[in-house]
RODO-2510 file (C-alpha; in nm, 4 decimals, decimal comma):
residues 354
     n   res          X          Y          Z
     1     m     0,0000     0,0000     0,0000
     2     k     0,2885     0,2341     0,0839
     3     f     0,4420     0,1633    -0,2547
     4     i     0,1111     0,2399    -0,4302
     5     k     0,0727     0,5688    -0,2416
     6     a     0,4331     0,6607    -0,3166
     7     g     0,3795     0,5831    -0,6848
     8     l     0,0628     0,7920    -0,7015
     9     f     0,2383     1,0795    -0,5263
    10     f     0,5252     1,0628    -0,7789
    11     i     0,2781     1,0732    -1,0698
    12     f     0,1043     1,3716    -0,9091
    13     l     0,4335     1,5609    -0,8756
    14     t     0,5247     1,4817    -1,2363
    15     l     0,1914     1,6131    -1,3636
    16     c     0,2303     1,9287    -1,1553
    17     f     0,5757     1,9838    -1,3046
    18     f     0,4618     1,9557    -1,6661
    19     l     0,1585     2,1743    -1,6064
    20     s     0,3848     2,4389    -1,4556
    21     v     0,6283     2,4492    -1,7499
    22     w     0,3878     2,4043    -2,0412
    23     p     0,0713     2,5992    -2,1130
    24     q    -0,2490     2,4330    -2,0041
    25     g    -0,3911     2,2114    -2,2759
    26     r    -0,0721     2,2247    -2,4875
    27     t     0,0641     1,8950    -2,6114
    28     q     0,3978     1,8378    -2,7807
    29     m     0,4611     2,0355    -3,0978
    30     i     0,6051     1,9140    -3,4277
    31     i     0,7772     2,1790    -3,6414
    32     k     0,8639     2,1101    -4,0050
    33     d     1,1768     2,3125    -4,0794
    34     n     1,3299     2,4219    -4,4103
    35     l     1,5569     2,1191    -4,4234
    36     g     1,2502     1,8950    -4,4333
    37     r     1,3028     1,7693    -4,0797
    38     s     1,0178     1,7145    -3,8357
    39     v     1,1494     1,8592    -3,5102
    40     k     0,9698     1,7704    -3,1896
    41     i     0,9275     2,0259    -2,9102
    42     e     0,8171     1,8647    -2,5865
    43     r     0,8576     2,1401    -2,3289
    44     k     0,8101     2,5121    -2,2871
    45     i     1,0796     2,7157    -2,4596
    46     e     1,2443     2,9665    -2,2276
    47     r     1,6089     2,9762    -2,3423
    48     i     1,6857     3,0227    -2,7137
    49     v     2,0223     3,0273    -2,8879
    50     c     1,9509     3,2174    -3,2099
    51     l     2,2155     3,1885    -3,4844
    52     q     1,9957     3,3315    -3,7626
    53     p     1,9579     3,7137    -3,7762
    54     e     1,6182     3,7093    -3,9490
    55     l     1,4741     3,4916    -3,6728
    56     l     1,6276     3,7131    -3,4055
    57     r     1,4505     4,0161    -3,5551
    58     i     1,1202     3,8271    -3,5555
    59     l     1,1680     3,7269    -3,1918
    60     v     1,2247     4,0933    -3,1048
    61     a     0,9091     4,1908    -3,2954
    62     l     0,7153     3,9198    -3,1083
    63     g     0,8309     4,0661    -2,7778
    64     q     1,0388     3,7569    -2,7003
    65     k     1,3921     3,8985    -2,6974
    66     n     1,4328     3,8147    -2,3270
    67     r     1,4240     3,4452    -2,4149
    68     v     1,7367     3,4777    -2,6314
    69     v     2,0485     3,3692    -2,4393
    70     a     2,3098     3,3674    -2,7199
    71     i     2,3572     3,4811    -3,0788
    72     d     2,5993     3,4706    -3,3702
    73     r     2,8437     3,7536    -3,4429
    74     f     2,6462     3,9348    -3,7122
    75     p     2,3922     4,1242    -3,4929
    76     v     2,6666     4,2843    -3,2819
    77     r     2,9335     4,3262    -3,5499
    78     y     2,7577     4,4162    -3,8755
    79     d     2,3849     4,4748    -3,8274
    80     h     2,3036     4,8481    -3,8290
    81     l     1,9403     4,7907    -3,7300
    82     m     1,9666     4,5421    -3,4429
    83     p     2,1322     4,7777    -3,1904
    84     i     1,8497     5,0249    -3,2593
    85     i     1,5606     4,7840    -3,2010
    86     f     1,7398     4,5690    -2,9387
    87     p     2,0141     4,7705    -2,7600
    88     d     2,0905     4,4894    -2,5134
    89     v     2,1960     4,2590    -2,7969
    90     e     2,5598     4,3554    -2,7322
    91     r     2,5427     4,1954    -2,3884
    92     l     2,4524     3,8509    -2,5222
    93     p     2,7200     3,5828    -2,5604
    94     v     2,8425     3,5281    -2,9175
    95     v     2,8706     3,1530    -2,9784
    96     s     2,9213     3,1488    -3,3572
    97     v     3,1502     3,3632    -3,5716
    98     t     3,1709     3,2470    -3,9317
    99     g     2,8252     3,0948    -3,9764
   100     e     2,9354     2,7328    -4,0061
   101     d     3,1143     2,7209    -3,6726
   102     a     2,9734     2,7184    -3,3220
   103     n     3,1212     2,6884    -2,9749
   104     l     2,9466     2,3694    -2,8678
   105     e     3,0744     2,3806    -2,5101
   106     r     2,9561     2,7380    -2,4676
   107     i     2,6130     2,6499    -2,6063
   108     l     2,5842     2,3511    -2,3737
   109     s     2,6771     2,5668    -2,0748
   110     l     2,3837     2,7977    -2,1527
   111     k     2,1371     2,5065    -2,1274
   112     p     1,9180     2,6110    -2,4215
   113     d     1,5679     2,4769    -2,4788
   114     l     1,5976     2,5534    -2,8514
   115     v     1,8623     2,6449    -3,1097
   116     l     1,7687     2,8331    -3,4279
   117     v     1,9970     2,8046    -3,7334
   118     s     1,9861     2,9024    -4,0997
   119     p     1,9208     2,6145    -4,3455
   120     s     2,2049     2,7509    -4,5603
   121     e     2,4420     2,6432    -4,2820
   122     l     2,3763     2,2770    -4,3470
   123     y     2,6763     2,1350    -4,1624
   124     l     2,6073     2,3444    -3,8535
   125     s     2,2414     2,2414    -3,8453
   126     h     2,3200     1,8704    -3,8609
   127     h     2,6184     1,8975    -3,6252
   128     l     2,4201     2,0736    -3,3531
   129     a     2,1222     1,8422    -3,3972
   130     r     2,3509     1,5440    -3,3313
   131     k     2,5332     1,6941    -3,0359
   132     l     2,2592     1,8766    -2,8445
   133     k     1,9699     1,7317    -2,6498
   134     c     1,7437     2,0256    -2,7278
   135     p     1,5585     2,0806    -3,0598
   136     v     1,7531     2,2449    -3,3455
   137     i     1,5342     2,4165    -3,6069
   138     s     1,6546     2,5568    -3,9412
   139     l     1,4424     2,8360    -4,0903
   140     s     1,4840     3,1117    -4,3474
   141     s     1,2392     3,2966    -4,5710
   142     i     1,4967     3,3008    -4,8555
   143     g     1,3450     3,6300    -4,9663
   144     r     0,9893     3,4960    -4,9927
   145     l     0,7207     3,6773    -4,7993
   146     d     0,4979     3,3723    -4,7676
   147     r     0,7836     3,1993    -4,5862
   148     l     0,8369     3,5072    -4,3703
   149     l     0,4736     3,4806    -4,2601
   150     e     0,5288     3,1110    -4,1826
   151     e     0,8326     3,1991    -3,9709
   152     v     0,6317     3,4517    -3,7730
   153     e     0,3630     3,1900    -3,7119
   154     i     0,6112     2,9188    -3,6124
   155     l     0,8074     3,1373    -3,3702
   156     a     0,4830     3,2716    -3,2221
   157     r     0,3640     2,9149    -3,1554
   158     i     0,6962     2,8134    -3,0041
   159     t     0,7050     3,1132    -2,7699
   160     d     0,3332     3,1136    -2,6822
   161     s     0,2825     3,4543    -2,8432
   162     e     0,0199     3,3609    -3,1016
   163     q    -0,1836     3,6791    -3,0538
   164     r     0,1172     3,8997    -3,1236
   165     g     0,2094     3,6774    -3,4175
   166     s    -0,1371     3,7238    -3,5633
   167     e    -0,1019     4,1017    -3,5261
   168     l     0,2300     4,0998    -3,7154
   169     k     0,0953     3,8782    -3,9915
   170     k    -0,2061     4,1053    -4,0347
   171     l     0,0173     4,4107    -4,0531
   172     i     0,2287     4,2489    -4,3268
   173     q    -0,0772     4,1349    -4,5213
   174     d    -0,2514     4,4741    -4,4900
   175     k     0,0482     4,6687    -4,6217
   176     l     0,0982     4,4281    -4,9110
   177     g    -0,2750     4,4507    -4,9812
   178     l    -0,2459     4,8301    -5,0008
   179     i     0,0240     4,8013    -5,2662
   180     k    -0,1706     4,5398    -5,4594
   181     k    -0,4822     4,7574    -5,4564
   182     r    -0,2909     5,0575    -5,5897
   183     l    -0,1204     4,8566    -5,8623
   184     a    -0,4552     4,7183    -5,9760
   185     e    -0,5173     5,0660    -6,1195
   186     l    -0,2298     5,0239    -6,3655
   187     s    -0,2976     4,9925    -6,7357
   188     e    -0,1925     4,6793    -6,9231
   189     s     0,1497     4,8265    -7,0099
   190     s     0,4550     4,6109    -6,9443
   191     p     0,6138     4,6401    -6,5990
   192     p     0,9405     4,8372    -6,5803
   193     k     1,2542     4,6315    -6,6276
   194     v     1,4610     4,6359    -6,3098
   195     y     1,8212     4,5363    -6,2552
   196     l     1,9680     4,4969    -5,9058
   197     g     2,3390     4,5353    -5,8348
   198     f     2,3867     4,3812    -5,4909
   199     w     2,6634     4,2798    -5,2516
   200     g     2,8968     4,5608    -5,3531
   201     s     2,9114     4,4737    -5,7236
   202     l     2,7150     4,5833    -6,0285
   203     l     2,7562     4,2349    -6,1765
   204     r     2,6176     4,0374    -5,8817
   205     s     2,2393     4,0214    -5,8736
   206     p     1,9712     3,8259    -5,6830
   207     v     1,7829     3,5828    -5,9060
   208     f     1,4799     3,6147    -5,6788
   209     y     1,3800     3,9418    -5,5170
   210     e     1,0089     3,9431    -5,4430
   211     p     0,9732     4,3146    -5,3548
   212     v     1,0433     4,4028    -5,7199
   213     e     0,7503     4,1964    -5,8439
   214     l     0,5245     4,3028    -5,5560
   215     a     0,5998     4,6650    -5,6463
   216     g     0,4985     4,6088    -6,0079
   217     g     0,8428     4,5617    -6,1627
   218     h     1,0245     4,2850    -6,3502
   219     n     1,3548     4,1515    -6,2147
   220     l     1,5808     4,0979    -6,5162
   221     a     1,8042     3,8541    -6,3271
   222     g     1,5067     3,6276    -6,2585
   223     q     1,5801     3,4382    -6,5802
   224     l     1,9387     3,3567    -6,4771
   225     k     2,0808     3,0581    -6,2942
   226     p     2,2449     3,1141    -5,9548
   227     i     2,6164     3,0550    -5,9153
   228     y     2,5462     2,7259    -5,7372
   229     e     2,2467     2,5267    -5,6204
   230     g     2,0921     2,6821    -5,3122
   231     s     2,2365     3,0260    -5,3826
   232     d     2,0246     3,3322    -5,4632
   233     t     2,3052     3,5080    -5,6535
   234     a     2,3810     3,5316    -6,0253
   235     v     2,7121     3,6633    -6,1571
   236     l     2,6882     3,8118    -6,5045
   237     n     2,8796     4,0210    -6,7558
   238     i     2,8355     4,3751    -6,8782
   239     e     2,6924     4,2530    -7,2101
   240     f     2,3866     4,1154    -7,0313
   241     l     2,3220     4,4516    -6,8703
   242     l     2,3624     4,6400    -7,1991
   243     k     2,1384     4,4006    -7,3879
   244     s     1,8698     4,3959    -7,1168
   245     n     1,8553     4,7778    -7,1119
   246     p     1,6816     4,8168    -6,7717
   247     d     1,4469     5,1025    -6,6905
   248     f     1,5743     5,1074    -6,3313
   249     i     1,9019     5,0087    -6,1692
   250     l     1,8871     4,9452    -5,7950
   251     i     2,2006     4,9357    -5,5818
   252     q     2,2047     4,7713    -5,2414
   253     g     2,2540     5,0632    -5,0057
   254     n     2,1976     4,9086    -4,6649
   255     y     2,5551     4,9824    -4,5594
   256     l     2,7328     5,2646    -4,3870
   257     p     2,8456     5,5094    -4,6594
   258     v     3,2128     5,4212    -4,6038
   259     e     3,1251     5,0521    -4,6614
   260     r     2,9580     5,1035    -5,0002
   261     f     3,1790     4,9510    -5,2664
   262     l     2,9308     5,0545    -5,5360
   263     t     2,7687     5,3979    -5,5496
   264     i     2,5041     5,5709    -5,7599
   265     e     2,7606     5,8240    -5,8809
   266     e     2,9947     5,5509    -6,0062
   267     v     2,7194     5,3773    -6,1988
   268     l     2,5834     5,6966    -6,3554
   269     s     2,9293     5,8073    -6,4693
   270     d     3,0511     5,4708    -6,6002
   271     p     3,1267     5,5268    -6,9730
   272     k     3,0411     5,1647    -7,0567
   273     l     2,6803     5,2091    -6,9372
   274     q     2,5775     5,5316    -7,1102
   275     t     2,3498     5,3617    -7,3668
   276     i     2,1284     5,2085    -7,0929
   277     r     1,7874     5,3689    -7,0453
   278     a     1,8199     5,3811    -6,6645
   279     i     2,1442     5,5788    -6,7002
   280     k     1,9986     5,8192    -6,9551
   281     d     1,6920     5,8834    -6,7378
   282     k     1,8999     5,8915    -6,4161
   283     k     1,6871     5,6195    -6,2637
   284     v     1,9585     5,4655    -6,0499
   285     f     1,8648     5,4399    -5,6828
   286     y     1,9797     5,2882    -5,3582
   287     t     1,7553     5,0260    -5,2086
   288     f     1,7484     4,8560    -4,8700
   289     g     1,7995     4,5065    -5,0044
   290     f     1,8747     4,1907    -4,8145
   291     w     2,0695     4,2444    -4,4960
   292     y     2,1595     3,8923    -4,3905
   293     w     1,8070     3,7801    -4,4670
   294     w     1,5059     4,0007    -4,4089
   295     d     1,3932     4,2264    -4,1343
   296     p     1,0112     4,1872    -4,1254
   297     a     0,9516     4,5620    -4,0919
   298     l     1,2155     4,6733    -4,3417
   299     v     1,0884     4,4439    -4,6169
   300     l     0,7484     4,6166    -4,5990
   301     v     0,9177     4,9552    -4,6250
   302     e     1,1155     4,8193    -4,9206
   303     c     0,7983     4,7113    -5,1027
   304     l     0,6358     5,0527    -5,0496
   305     y     0,9549     5,2327    -5,1520
   306     l     0,9957     5,0351    -5,4751
   307     s     0,6308     5,0766    -5,5730
   308     w     0,6776     5,4524    -5,5190
   309     l     0,9874     5,4509    -5,7424
   310     f     0,8308     5,2448    -6,0201
   311     h     0,4833     5,4013    -6,0170
   312     p     0,5067     5,7506    -5,8632
   313     d     0,1656     5,8621    -5,9918
   314     l    -0,0100     5,5832    -5,8011
   315     m     0,1848     5,6437    -5,4803
   316     s     0,2224     6,0220    -5,4891
   317     d    -0,0149     6,0789    -5,1952
   318     l     0,1749     5,8455    -4,9612
   319     d     0,4094     5,9971    -4,7047
   320     l     0,6685     5,7205    -4,7220
   321     m     0,8676     5,8384    -4,4218
   322     a     0,5528     5,8469    -4,2081
   323     e     0,4480     5,5032    -4,3372
   324     a     0,7909     5,3594    -4,2585
   325     e     0,7948     5,5086    -3,9083
   326     n     0,4496     5,3663    -3,8409
   327     i     0,5544     5,0210    -3,9611
   328     f     0,8616     5,0187    -3,7373
   329     k     0,6631     5,1434    -3,4386
   330     n     0,4043     4,8668    -3,4876
   331     f     0,6769     4,6037    -3,5107
   332     y     0,9175     4,7241    -3,2441
   333     g     0,7078     4,9463    -3,0175
   334     q     0,9022     5,2731    -3,0272
   335     e     0,8868     5,6056    -3,2088
   336     g     1,1665     5,7246    -3,4351
   337     l     1,3347     5,3880    -3,5040
   338     f     1,3259     5,4149    -3,8811
   339     k     1,4647     5,7695    -3,8736
   340     r     1,7533     5,6473    -3,6603
   341     l     1,8292     5,3772    -3,9159
   342     c     1,8132     5,6304    -4,2018
   343     d     2,0450     5,8653    -4,0134
   344     k     2,2915     5,5827    -3,9567
   345     i     2,3132     5,4624    -4,3179
   346     e     2,2420     5,8099    -4,4593
   347     a     1,9201     5,7064    -4,6312
   348     y     1,7241     6,0146    -4,5286
   349     d     1,7139     6,1577    -4,8821
   350     w     1,6023     5,8380    -5,0559
   351     f     1,2360     5,9309    -5,0151
   352     k     1,2611     6,2722    -5,1744
   353     k     1,0538     6,3357    -5,4856
   354     k     1,2352     6,1937    -5,7868
***
């Protein structure tokens, strides 16, 4: 009888423990990540090692930054936005430097409940999944807004912040719906041809860049093959650019001015490019571009900004700076964040009438 009572008491304590660490009514969760793995989550997630900058930004937007116990080097070394939206990021331990490395002992000492990694870092994902007892999930939108929405939903579920996740998804969908509604007023004329010179070179271009299409443009590099399978980058020659004759040339400008290896002035003055329509019409602009994957707020600003560049008559009544500030406030809860970013990368004149 004593043994039976002891057994029942043990079961009671076990149930109390699980009810205390996992929301009432919640069972285990299965997450399908971008590597096709079904990752099981069996307990409440309180301590997250986040080695993917896009996911860190989403966690901040969800109000879950206090759950992050370690990061990779990028947010504290290169990211101009993260210190603005998450000043305490510099106090977090850095447990990965190059992207494919990670200090396993340091991660273990932090006792994480979850590790988040980019699927492009295949070795790191598999290595950590083998060595750690906690779940390891690989996620990235790869520049696709439908995947960004999925990431928001997944991280909201994992962190028990579904209501906030729903608010963010609605904000993204509403802003994209605004652009779509405006562009529906366009005539049947062909979309402007757009060429993107990214990553510090005029001859490196993303083969997929959804904001161009969402803003009513046509990405000329979309027909090209990437440099290797799994990459989003095409490397081309000057003949392609001359033959394609883009209406717009966009240069990735999401750097500090001293870090820009390619500038508008250089492109406009290049003697080899003077026959291109975008050069003749002086339609060469900086754009925010990828910045180690997306920031969920900045990609919305990017879509609005590009639609304003491509179709100024349809967007002439929009105060883009006010729209951008409102988006950042809704995502990150503070006034003036977007202005601070613009001041830092000297983007404050990008929204002037062209």
